[in-house]
ZAROLO-486524 format. One line per field, with one value per atom (N, C-alpha, C): residue number from 1; residue in one letter; chain; atom name; x, y, z negated. Coordinates in Angstrom, 3 decimals. Each point is the difference from the previous one (the first is absolute). Layout:
BEGIN
n <- c(NUM,...)
res <- c(a,...)
chain <- c(A,...)
atom <- c(CA,...)
px <- c(X,...)
py <- c(Y,...)
pz <- c(Z,...)
This chain:
BEGIN
n <- c(1,1,1,2,2,2,3,3,3,4,4,4,5,5,5,6,6,6,7,7,7,8,8,8,9,9,9,10,10,10,11,11,11,12,12,12,13,13,13,14,14,14,15,15,15,16,16,16,17,17,17,18,18,18,19,19,19,20,20,20,21,21,21,22,22,22,23,23,23,24,24,24,25,25,25,26,26,26,27,27,27,28,28,28,29,29,29,30,30,30,31,31,31,32,32,32,33,33,33,34,34,34,35,35,35,36,36,36,37,37,37,38,38,38,39,39,39,40,40,40,41,41,41,42,42,42,43,43,43,44,44,44,45,45,45,46,46,46,47,47,47,48,48,48,49,49,49,50,50,50,51,51,51,52,52,52,53,53,53,54,54,54,55,55,55,56,56,56,57,57,57,58,58,58,59,59,59,60,60,60,61,61,61,62,62,62,63,63,63,64,64,64,65,65,65,66,66,66,67,67,67,68,68,68,69,69,69,70,70,70,71,71,71,72,72,72,73,73,73,74,74,74,75,75,75,76,76,76,77,77,77,78,78,78,79,79,79,80,80,80,81,81,81,82,82,82,83,83,83,84,84,84,85,85,85,86,86,86,87,87,87,88,88,88,89,89,89,90,90,90,91,91,91,92,92,92,93,93,93,94,94,94,95,95,95,96,96,96,97,97,97,98,98,98,99,99,99,100,100,100,101,101,101,102,102,102,103,103,103,104,104,104,105,105,105,106,106,106,107,107,107,108,108,108,109,109,109,110,110,110,111,111,111,112,112,112,113,113,113,114,114,114,115,115,115,116,116,116,117,117,117,118,118,118,119,119,119,120,120,120,121,121,121,122,122,122,123,123,123,124,124,124,125,125,125,126,126,126,127,127,127,128,128,128,129,129,129,130,130,130,131,131,131,132,132,132,133,133,133,134,134,134,135,135,135,136,136,136,137,137,137,138,138,138,139,139,139,140,140,140,141,141,141,142,142,142,143,143,143,144,144,144,145,145,145,146,146,146,147,147,147,148,148,148,149,149,149,150,150,150,151,151,151,152,152,152,153,153,153,154,154,154)
res <- c(m,m,m,q,q,q,v,v,v,c,c,c,d,d,d,i,i,i,f,f,f,e,e,e,g,g,g,l,l,l,g,g,g,e,e,e,q,q,q,t,t,t,f,f,f,r,r,r,e,e,e,l,l,l,l,l,l,g,g,g,s,s,s,m,m,m,s,s,s,l,l,l,g,g,g,k,k,k,l,l,l,r,r,r,t,t,t,f,f,f,q,q,q,l,l,l,f,f,f,e,e,e,r,r,r,l,l,l,k,k,k,v,v,v,r,r,r,l,l,l,r,r,r,l,l,l,n,n,n,k,k,k,l,l,l,n,n,n,t,t,t,e,e,e,t,t,t,l,l,l,a,a,a,r,r,r,s,s,s,a,a,a,p,p,p,r,r,r,q,q,q,f,f,f,e,e,e,r,r,r,i,i,i,a,a,a,k,k,k,e,e,e,r,r,r,d,d,d,d,d,d,a,a,a,f,f,f,a,a,a,a,a,a,e,e,e,l,l,l,a,a,a,q,q,q,a,a,a,i,i,i,l,l,l,v,v,v,c,c,c,h,h,h,m,m,m,d,d,d,l,l,l,i,i,i,v,v,v,a,a,a,v,v,v,l,l,l,n,n,n,h,h,h,l,l,l,g,g,g,i,i,i,p,p,p,h,h,h,q,q,q,e,e,e,g,g,g,f,f,f,f,f,f,d,d,d,k,k,k,d,d,d,a,a,a,d,d,d,i,i,i,g,g,g,q,q,q,h,h,h,l,l,l,t,t,t,g,g,g,d,d,d,w,w,w,q,q,q,q,q,q,r,r,r,s,s,s,w,w,w,d,d,d,a,a,a,h,h,h,s,s,s,a,a,a,s,s,s,f,f,f,p,p,p,k,k,k,s,s,s,v,v,v,l,l,l,a,a,a,l,l,l,y,y,y,l,l,l,n,n,n,h,h,h,l,l,l,a,a,a,v,v,v,e,e,e,m,m,m,s,s,s,t,t,t,g,g,g,a,a,a,p,p,p,l,l,l,f,f,f,h,h,h,p,p,p,s,s,s,k,k,k)
chain <- c(A,A,A,A,A,A,A,A,A,A,A,A,A,A,A,A,A,A,A,A,A,A,A,A,A,A,A,A,A,A,A,A,A,A,A,A,A,A,A,A,A,A,A,A,A,A,A,A,A,A,A,A,A,A,A,A,A,A,A,A,A,A,A,A,A,A,A,A,A,A,A,A,A,A,A,A,A,A,A,A,A,A,A,A,A,A,A,A,A,A,A,A,A,A,A,A,A,A,A,A,A,A,A,A,A,A,A,A,A,A,A,A,A,A,A,A,A,A,A,A,A,A,A,A,A,A,A,A,A,A,A,A,A,A,A,A,A,A,A,A,A,A,A,A,A,A,A,A,A,A,A,A,A,A,A,A,A,A,A,A,A,A,A,A,A,A,A,A,A,A,A,A,A,A,A,A,A,A,A,A,A,A,A,A,A,A,A,A,A,A,A,A,A,A,A,A,A,A,A,A,A,A,A,A,A,A,A,A,A,A,A,A,A,A,A,A,A,A,A,A,A,A,A,A,A,A,A,A,A,A,A,A,A,A,A,A,A,A,A,A,A,A,A,A,A,A,A,A,A,A,A,A,A,A,A,A,A,A,A,A,A,A,A,A,A,A,A,A,A,A,A,A,A,A,A,A,A,A,A,A,A,A,A,A,A,A,A,A,A,A,A,A,A,A,A,A,A,A,A,A,A,A,A,A,A,A,A,A,A,A,A,A,A,A,A,A,A,A,A,A,A,A,A,A,A,A,A,A,A,A,A,A,A,A,A,A,A,A,A,A,A,A,A,A,A,A,A,A,A,A,A,A,A,A,A,A,A,A,A,A,A,A,A,A,A,A,A,A,A,A,A,A,A,A,A,A,A,A,A,A,A,A,A,A,A,A,A,A,A,A,A,A,A,A,A,A,A,A,A,A,A,A,A,A,A,A,A,A,A,A,A,A,A,A,A,A,A,A,A,A,A,A,A,A,A,A,A,A,A,A,A,A,A,A,A,A,A,A,A,A,A,A,A,A,A,A,A,A,A,A,A,A,A,A,A,A,A,A,A,A,A,A)
atom <- c(N,CA,C,N,CA,C,N,CA,C,N,CA,C,N,CA,C,N,CA,C,N,CA,C,N,CA,C,N,CA,C,N,CA,C,N,CA,C,N,CA,C,N,CA,C,N,CA,C,N,CA,C,N,CA,C,N,CA,C,N,CA,C,N,CA,C,N,CA,C,N,CA,C,N,CA,C,N,CA,C,N,CA,C,N,CA,C,N,CA,C,N,CA,C,N,CA,C,N,CA,C,N,CA,C,N,CA,C,N,CA,C,N,CA,C,N,CA,C,N,CA,C,N,CA,C,N,CA,C,N,CA,C,N,CA,C,N,CA,C,N,CA,C,N,CA,C,N,CA,C,N,CA,C,N,CA,C,N,CA,C,N,CA,C,N,CA,C,N,CA,C,N,CA,C,N,CA,C,N,CA,C,N,CA,C,N,CA,C,N,CA,C,N,CA,C,N,CA,C,N,CA,C,N,CA,C,N,CA,C,N,CA,C,N,CA,C,N,CA,C,N,CA,C,N,CA,C,N,CA,C,N,CA,C,N,CA,C,N,CA,C,N,CA,C,N,CA,C,N,CA,C,N,CA,C,N,CA,C,N,CA,C,N,CA,C,N,CA,C,N,CA,C,N,CA,C,N,CA,C,N,CA,C,N,CA,C,N,CA,C,N,CA,C,N,CA,C,N,CA,C,N,CA,C,N,CA,C,N,CA,C,N,CA,C,N,CA,C,N,CA,C,N,CA,C,N,CA,C,N,CA,C,N,CA,C,N,CA,C,N,CA,C,N,CA,C,N,CA,C,N,CA,C,N,CA,C,N,CA,C,N,CA,C,N,CA,C,N,CA,C,N,CA,C,N,CA,C,N,CA,C,N,CA,C,N,CA,C,N,CA,C,N,CA,C,N,CA,C,N,CA,C,N,CA,C,N,CA,C,N,CA,C,N,CA,C,N,CA,C,N,CA,C,N,CA,C,N,CA,C,N,CA,C,N,CA,C,N,CA,C,N,CA,C,N,CA,C,N,CA,C,N,CA,C,N,CA,C,N,CA,C,N,CA,C,N,CA,C,N,CA,C,N,CA,C,N,CA,C,N,CA,C,N,CA,C,N,CA,C,N,CA,C,N,CA,C,N,CA,C,N,CA,C,N,CA,C,N,CA,C,N,CA,C,N,CA,C,N,CA,C,N,CA,C,N,CA,C,N,CA,C,N,CA,C,N,CA,C)
px <- c(166.395,1.011,-0.687,0.555,-0.518,1.078,-0.378,0.939,1.196,-0.219,1.131,1.018,-0.489,0.880,0.833,-0.594,0.734,1.175,-0.289,1.065,1.072,-0.430,0.960,0.825,-0.657,0.696,0.990,-0.312,0.918,1.200,-0.152,1.117,0.065,0.760,0.073,0.714,1.025,0.699,-0.932,-0.754,-0.965,-1.074,-0.418,-0.991,0.515,1.256,0.598,-0.010,0.327,-0.022,-1.412,-0.981,-1.391,-0.417,0.353,-0.327,0.713,1.235,0.763,-0.507,-0.773,-0.505,-1.287,-0.557,-1.287,0.193,-0.953,-0.028,-1.005,0.509,-0.898,-0.992,0.411,-0.913,-1.151,0.303,-1.064,-0.921,0.554,-0.860,-0.981,0.465,-0.904,-1.048,0.421,-0.922,-1.122,0.341,-0.996,-0.637,0.280,-0.556,0.295,1.232,0.432,1.056,0.495,1.118,-0.311,-1.047,-0.334,-0.375,-0.762,-0.404,1.223,0.943,1.197,0.855,0.099,0.765,-0.547,-1.305,-0.629,0.261,-0.186,0.188,1.451,0.949,1.405,0.406,-0.932,0.233,1.170,-0.022,1.044,-0.609,0.708,-0.455,0.214,1.047,0.349,0.354,-0.533,0.293,0.834,1.244,0.884,0.922,0.847,0.832,0.929,0.481,0.910,-0.714,-1.155,-0.719,-0.524,-0.357,-0.472,1.128,1.180,1.147,0.388,-0.009,0.365,-1.018,-1.243,-1.040,-0.081,0.746,-0.107,0.146,1.013,0.100,-1.234,-0.511,-1.191,-1.218,-0.148,-1.139,0.100,1.219,0.191,-0.346,0.364,-0.325,-1.510,-0.717,-1.466,-0.586,0.579,-0.519,0.451,1.295,0.549,-0.304,0.063,-0.175,-1.428,-0.576,-1.349,-1.075,0.389,-0.919,-1.208,0.270,-1.053,-0.331,-0.881,-0.276,-0.786,-0.846,-0.725,0.995,0.970,1.046,0.816,0.368,0.790,-0.740,-1.302,-0.799,-0.054,-0.172,-0.031,1.356,1.058,1.338,0.292,-0.389,0.186,-0.755,-1.224,-0.784,0.718,0.529,0.697,1.238,0.741,1.194,-0.405,-1.021,-0.381,-0.599,-0.766,-0.561,1.095,1.147,1.137,0.658,-0.445,0.597,-1.083,-0.925,-1.108,0.498,1.097,0.539,0.399,0.546,0.350,-1.262,-1.000,-1.255,-0.656,-0.072,-0.594,0.781,1.325,0.822,-0.231,-0.059,-0.202,-1.398,-1.014,-1.363,-0.142,0.605,-0.024,0.708,1.138,0.766,-0.818,-0.752,-0.810,-1.332,-0.334,-1.264,-1.207,0.213,-1.090,-0.649,-1.304,-0.676,0.024,0.289,0.086,-0.247,-0.147,-0.166,1.152,1.034,1.194,0.597,0.031,0.605,-0.982,-1.248,-1.006,-0.976,-0.358,-1.015,-1.022,-1.177,-1.095,0.384,-0.181,0.363,-0.760,-1.171,-0.783,0.379,0.931,0.397,0.646,-0.322,0.587,1.236,1.141,1.224,0.845,-0.546,0.724,0.459,-0.761,0.384,1.289,0.362,1.229,1.194,-0.274,1.048,0.233,0.493,0.196,1.474,0.344,1.376,0.983,1.089,1.044,-0.132,-1.226,-0.278,0.895,0.331,0.847,1.411,0.554,1.354,0.023,-1.024,-0.067,-0.064,-0.790,-0.109,1.326,0.638,1.306,1.008,0.056,0.946,-0.253,-1.258,-0.354,0.262,-0.045,0.020,1.118,0.779,0.997,1.120,0.219,1.040,-0.514,-1.316,-0.597,-0.481,-0.238,-0.592,0.807,-0.172,0.707,-0.395,1.000,-0.246,-0.807,0.282,-0.714,-1.496,-0.335,-1.411,-0.678,0.703,-0.566,-0.278,0.926,-0.210,-1.195,-0.110,-1.152,-1.294,-0.050,-1.247,-0.397,0.943,-0.331,-0.533,0.576,-0.500,-1.337,-0.131,-1.245,-1.159,0.223,-1.032,-0.402,0.964,-0.304,-0.848,0.328,-0.755,-1.422,-0.140,-1.330,-0.883,0.572,-0.798,-0.104,0.734,-0.104,0.265,-0.426,0.261,1.130,0.823,1.090,1.130,0.142,1.083,1.332,0.991,1.309,0.755,0.969,0.821,0.818,-0.037,0.757,1.379,1.008,1.385,0.481,0.334,0.413,1.248,0.077,1.157,1.187,-0.191,1.131,0.099)
py <- c(105.206,-0.918,-1.128,-1.194,-1.161,-0.519,-0.976,-0.533,-0.652,-0.629,-0.554,1.088,1.181,1.115,0.440,-0.079,0.370,-0.956,-1.299,-0.981,0.118,0.105,0.098,1.278,1.108,1.280,0.043,-0.713,-0.036,-0.906,-0.930,-0.833,-1.348,-0.906,-1.374,-0.090,0.803,-0.050,0.428,1.056,0.448,-1.063,-0.641,-1.073,-1.121,-0.371,-1.033,0.438,1.257,0.532,-0.061,0.325,-0.038,-1.410,-0.985,-1.387,-0.411,0.422,-0.334,0.678,1.058,0.740,-0.586,-0.986,-0.560,-0.885,0.081,-0.834,-1.125,-1.229,-1.135,-0.141,0.365,-0.028,0.980,1.199,0.980,-0.437,-0.669,-0.526,-1.010,-0.801,-0.960,0.735,1.020,0.781,0.590,0.526,0.611,-1.020,-1.265,-1.113,0.136,0.409,0.147,-1.028,-0.773,-0.900,-1.017,-0.778,-1.049,0.600,1.067,0.650,0.495,0.608,0.508,-1.150,-1.075,-1.159,-0.509,-0.060,-0.443,1.014,1.281,1.043,0.075,-0.311,-0.005,-1.271,-0.968,-1.301,-0.733,-0.001,-0.672,-1.166,-1.129,-1.139,0.251,0.733,0.308,1.477,0.703,1.424,0.223,0.376,0.430,1.074,0.564,1.110,-0.422,-1.231,-0.481,-0.181,-0.672,-0.212,1.319,0.899,1.314,0.759,-0.006,0.683,-0.629,-1.319,-0.673,0.261,0.218,0.209,1.447,0.903,1.429,0.305,-0.554,0.328,-0.444,-1.161,-0.509,0.868,0.434,0.840,1.371,0.534,1.309,-0.082,-1.106,-0.182,-0.060,-0.665,-0.053,1.399,0.844,1.360,0.876,-0.019,0.912,-0.433,-1.279,-0.471,-0.454,-0.773,-0.519,1.012,1.038,1.058,-0.556,-0.922,-0.611,0.954,0.975,1.044,-0.518,-0.992,-0.576,-0.628,-0.722,-0.583,1.101,1.028,1.098,0.693,0.199,0.654,-0.858,-1.306,-0.887,-0.059,-0.007,-0.025,1.297,1.126,1.286,0.019,-0.516,-0.066,-0.852,-1.142,-0.886,0.680,0.696,0.711,1.090,0.768,1.146,-0.400,-1.089,-0.384,-0.438,-0.336,-0.350,1.249,1.171,1.264,0.996,-0.472,0.863,1.207,-0.134,1.131,1.138,-0.326,1.011,0.673,-0.796,0.531,0.952,-0.421,0.851,1.306,-0.076,1.207,0.960,-0.520,0.862,0.622,-0.813,0.544,1.053,-0.245,1.001,1.274,-0.146,1.156,0.837,-0.676,0.697,0.496,-0.399,0.413,-0.730,-1.199,-0.783,-0.842,0.161,-0.821,-1.481,-0.852,-1.431,-0.794,-1.295,-0.922,-0.984,0.242,-0.857,-0.250,1.027,-0.090,-0.248,-0.260,-0.259,1.166,0.428,1.041,-0.475,0.565,-0.364,0.291,-0.981,0.173,1.148,0.332,1.102,1.347,-0.022,1.239,0.949,1.258,1.022,0.551,-0.561,0.449,0.894,0.338,0.840,1.319,0.538,1.272,-0.118,-1.224,-0.231,-0.280,-0.292,-0.372,1.145,1.087,1.187,0.378,0.718,0.473,-1.155,0.131,-1.025,-0.959,-0.503,-0.842,-1.233,-0.560,-1.189,0.340,1.086,0.386,0.388,0.711,0.362,-1.255,-0.971,-1.253,-0.757,0.005,-0.660,0.639,1.334,0.713,-0.291,-0.130,-0.220,-1.430,-0.979,-1.404,-0.864,0.496,-0.859,-0.431,0.732,-0.397,-1.052,-0.130,-0.898,-1.328,-0.084,-1.190,-0.431,-1.266,-0.447,0.857,0.522,0.908,-0.671,-1.268,-0.695,-0.094,-0.287,-0.136,1.365,1.013,1.352,0.459,-0.235,0.379,-0.750,-1.298,-0.775,0.596,0.287,0.486,1.368,0.905,1.333,-0.074,-0.872,-0.191,-0.725,-0.994,-0.776,0.900,0.837,0.923,0.958,0.477,0.904,-0.701,-1.252,-0.754,-0.257,-0.334,-0.267,1.232,1.164,1.196,0.955,-0.250,0.914,-0.756,0.588,-0.598,0.758,-0.705,0.644,0.486,-0.544,0.415,-0.476,0.884,-0.439,-0.781,-0.785,-0.745,0.967,-0.177,0.849,-0.590,0.795,-0.327,1.071,-0.376,1.010,0.736,1.280,0.802,-0.205,-0.669,-0.276,-1.471)
pz <- c(-43.737,-0.476,-0.769,0.134,-0.704,-0.948,-0.823,-0.985,0.699,1.135,0.769,0.323,0.353,0.342,-1.202,-1.186,-1.212,-0.194,-0.018,-0.205,1.080,1.246,1.099,-0.108,-0.339,-0.117,-1.153,-1.082,-1.138,0.281,0.920,0.425,-0.698,0.624,-0.502,-1.350,-0.221,-1.293,-1.132,0.201,-1.004,-0.188,1.084,-0.079,-0.906,0.163,-0.851,-1.471,-0.237,-1.371,-0.575,0.811,-0.453,-0.392,0.822,-0.333,-1.287,-0.148,-1.197,-1.260,0.162,-1.162,-0.568,0.695,-0.446,-1.223,-0.903,-1.196,0.230,0.024,0.230,-1.152,-1.196,-1.146,0.164,0.495,0.223,1.128,1.002,1.064,-0.568,-0.942,-0.652,-0.833,-0.724,-0.828,0.845,1.143,0.888,0.945,-0.222,0.778,1.491,0.302,1.384,0.399,-0.966,0.250,1.100,-0.165,0.977,1.349,-0.023,1.245,0.771,-0.721,0.659,0.529,-0.752,0.449,1.338,0.111,1.245,1.117,-0.293,1.017,0.485,-0.915,0.373,0.752,0.008,0.639,-0.646,-1.345,-0.773,-0.767,-0.026,-0.797,-1.485,-0.308,-1.378,-0.054,-0.990,-0.132,-1.249,0.216,-1.081,0.580,-0.819,0.478,1.135,-0.053,1.040,1.333,-0.005,1.262,0.562,-0.884,0.435,0.703,-0.606,0.605,1.337,0.070,1.243,1.112,-0.373,1.010,0.482,-0.607,0.324,1.488,0.701,1.433,0.794,-0.323,0.697,-0.313,-1.256,-0.379,0.667,0.054,0.638,1.487,0.636,1.418,0.218,-0.900,0.105,-0.019,-0.803,-0.132,1.170,0.305,1.009,1.432,0.260,1.378,0.286,-0.921,0.214,-0.395,-0.770,-0.420,-0.754,-0.925,-0.811,-1.151,0.269,-0.977,-1.200,0.188,-1.144,-0.972,0.529,-0.827,-0.683,0.756,-0.557,-1.140,0.162,-1.042,-1.264,0.162,-1.165,-0.688,0.781,-0.569,-0.754,0.575,-0.679,-1.326,0.004,-1.233,-1.040,0.404,-0.935,-0.575,0.836,-0.480,-0.977,0.349,-0.826,-1.347,-0.057,-1.308,-0.962,0.530,-0.867,-0.588,0.442,-0.444,-0.418,-0.801,-0.422,-0.795,-0.721,-0.757,0.941,1.145,1.003,0.531,0.309,0.543,-0.992,-1.256,-1.042,-0.127,0.014,-0.131,1.164,1.215,1.170,-0.033,-0.287,-0.049,-1.091,-1.157,-1.078,0.448,0.631,0.486,0.979,0.851,1.005,-0.550,-1.235,-0.603,0.560,0.518,0.593,-1.092,-0.219,-1.008,0.416,-0.986,0.298,-1.280,0.163,-1.118,0.072,-0.762,-0.053,1.380,0.831,1.320,1.126,-0.323,1.024,0.042,1.196,0.138,1.011,-0.087,0.886,1.439,0.865,1.415,0.651,-0.527,0.544,-0.615,-0.944,-0.672,1.004,-0.125,0.866,-0.710,0.324,-0.668,0.899,1.155,0.951,-0.588,-0.939,-0.621,-0.792,-0.392,-0.764,0.914,1.258,0.945,0.977,-0.516,0.827,0.040,1.032,0.139,0.096,-0.697,0.036,-1.187,-0.234,-1.156,-0.041,1.154,0.004,-0.477,0.497,-0.414,-1.473,-0.465,-1.431,-0.868,0.425,-0.745,0.036,1.147,0.133,-0.960,0.025,-0.856,-1.478,-0.379,-1.398,-0.464,0.913,-0.427,0.575,0.927,0.654,-0.935,-1.070,-0.960,-0.977,-0.126,-0.996,0.554,1.289,0.601,1.219,0.425,1.213,1.203,0.667,1.127,1.114,0.259,1.073,-0.308,-1.255,-0.386,0.000,-0.475,0.006,1.433,0.908,1.408,0.578,-0.315,0.471,-0.541,-1.295,-0.584,0.550,0.128,0.508,1.431,0.808,1.363,0.002,-0.863,-0.083,-0.430,-0.988,-0.467,1.116,0.761,1.110,1.064,0.301,0.998,-0.484,-1.278,-0.557,0.005,-0.226,-0.240,1.173,1.075,1.136,1.292,1.075,1.298,0.663,0.716,0.728,-0.867,-1.214,-0.877,0.589,0.086,0.503,-1.076,0.416,-0.945,-0.826,-1.303,-0.904,-0.217,0.310,-0.315,-0.970,-1.228,-0.987,0.444,-0.369,0.397,-0.921,-1.144,-0.900,-0.211)
């Protein structure tokens, strides 16, 4: 599974929610604002232009299968929700530095059994469901090959 598959599997409505959940201030903090504006092919990046561009962005991902774009967009969405990432990693017992862990780290021992559902159950009441679903799927894609799309049971 690739990041395009995650966005497509979660659906266009969830995709719109994900775009709406982004903090433009946090994008600036992480120095992603200008890069994302270019990648989104927008002359001006604000909440209104982002919302209006959602159908076009979803088509790029679902139809054109632009996985590099999808990966960058997922990163931009997730850095706006570092508190969610820290909470999930802490819950799973994964060592990290403020939500970031070494890409070479072997965290497979922490991702066993129904780890996604357990994480969902623990955090879905505290964080946006769309972002939590994206992160749980994104983490699975990053850390394993052939991970199926996670759809929470609740």
